[in-house]
C-alpha positions in Angstrom: 11.9 25.7 -35.1 8.6 26.2 -36.8 5.1 25.8 -35.3 4.7 22.3 -36.7 7.9 21.1 -35.1 6.8 22.4 -31.7 3.5 20.5 -31.8 3.5 17.4 -29.6 3.5 14.2 -31.6 0.2 12.3 -31.1 -1.0 14.9 -28.6 -4.7 14.1 -28.9 -4.1 10.3 -28.9 -1.9 10.5 -25.7 -4.5 12.7 -24.1 -7.2 10.1 -24.9 -5.1 7.2 -23.6 -4.3 9.0 -20.3 -8.0 10.0 -19.9 -8.9 6.3 -20.1 -6.2 5.4 -17.6 -7.4 8.1 -15.2 -10.9 6.6 -15.4 -9.5 3.2 -14.5 -7.5 4.7 -11.6 -10.6 6.6 -10.3 -12.7 3.5 -10.3 -10.2 1.0 -9.0 -7.8 3.1 -7.0 -4.3 1.7 -6.2 -3.4 -1.7 -4.8 -4.3 -4.2 -7.4 -1.9 -6.3 -9.5 -0.9 -5.1 -13.0 -3.1 -7.7 -14.7 -6.2 -6.2 -13.1 -5.4 -2.7 -14.5 -4.5 -4.2 -17.9 -7.9 -5.8 -18.2 -9.7 -2.8 -16.9 -7.8 -0.5 -19.3 -8.8 -2.8 -22.2 -12.4 -2.3 -21.3 -12.0 1.5 -21.0 -10.1 1.8 -24.3 -12.8 -0.2 -26.1 -15.6 1.9 -24.5 -13.9 5.0 -25.7 -13.3 3.5 -29.2 -9.5 3.9 -28.9 -8.0 1.4 -31.3 -5.4 -0.9 -29.6 -3.7 -4.3 -29.7 -2.7 -6.1 -26.6 0.7 -7.6 -26.0 1.8 -7.7 -29.6 5.4 -9.0 -29.9 8.0 -6.6 -31.4 11.1 -8.0 -33.1 14.5 -6.8 -32.0 17.2 -6.3 -34.5 20.9 -6.6 -33.8 23.4 -5.6 -36.5 20.8 -6.2 -39.2 19.7 -9.6 -37.8 16.4 -10.3 -36.2 16.8 -11.9 -32.8 14.6 -14.8 -31.5 13.9 -12.7 -28.4 11.1 -10.1 -28.7 9.7 -7.4 -26.5 6.1 -7.3 -25.6 4.5 -3.9 -24.7 1.2 -4.0 -22.9 -0.6 -2.0 -25.6 -0.1 -0.4 -28.9 -2.8 2.3 -29.4 -3.7 4.0 -32.6 -1.1 1.8 -34.3 1.6 4.2 -33.2 1.6 4.8 -29.4 3.2 2.2 -27.2 1.6 2.0 -23.8 3.4 0.3 -20.9 1.5 0.0 -17.6 2.9 -0.7 -14.1 1.5 -1.2 -10.6 4.5 0.0 -8.6 4.9 2.4 -5.6 6.8 4.7 -8.0 8.2 4.7 -11.5 12.0 4.5 -11.9 14.5 4.9 -14.6 14.3 1.1 -15.2 10.7 1.4 -16.4 11.6 4.5 -18.5 14.4 2.6 -20.1 12.1 -0.3 -20.9 9.7 1.9 -22.7 12.5 3.7 -24.6 13.8 0.2 -25.7 10.3 -0.7 -27.0 10.2 2.6 -29.0 13.6 1.9 -30.4 12.8 -1.7 -31.3 9.5 -0.9 -32.9 10.5 2.4 -34.7 7.4 4.1 -33.1 8.1 7.6 -31.9 5.8 8.0 -28.9 5.1 6.0 -25.8 3.2 6.4 -22.5 4.3 4.9 -19.2 1.4 4.6 -16.8 1.7 3.6 -13.1 -1.5 2.6 -11.3 0.4 1.5 -8.1 1.0 5.0 -6.7 -1.8 6.7 -4.6 -2.4 9.0 -7.5 -2.1 7.9 -11.1 1.4 8.6 -12.5 2.1 8.8 -16.2 5.0 9.9 -18.4 4.9 10.6 -22.2 8.2 9.6 -23.8 9.4 10.4 -27.4 12.2 8.6 -29.3 14.2 11.4 -30.9 16.9 11.1 -33.5 19.5 12.0 -30.8 18.3 9.0 -28.6 18.7 6.3 -31.3 
């Protein structure tokens, strides 16, 4: 494996997104509904000039056919990084699977799962590798 392959994909972008989420967490703390954190994170991403779209539908393909059903991640930042936020006591494999499905459906390689519901901000960077497809 060469040096380029060992570099994290979208390392700086994920760092910036998590930094914005940490600021939201520091200001609001835990205990609010997810919608509150989503609106606050929009404000923080804008203030930091991080490009994003909110709740943009992603088509799902089944055996080469596009389904009517779509998946809708909370944010797509930098046109490449899917961000899914939660306000739960703790993240579980269900939330991780949701993000991985969003990555698979969109063809994007990197996602960030952020939980504002725990006493301390939780986040997890996830990558869709060729082995996971």
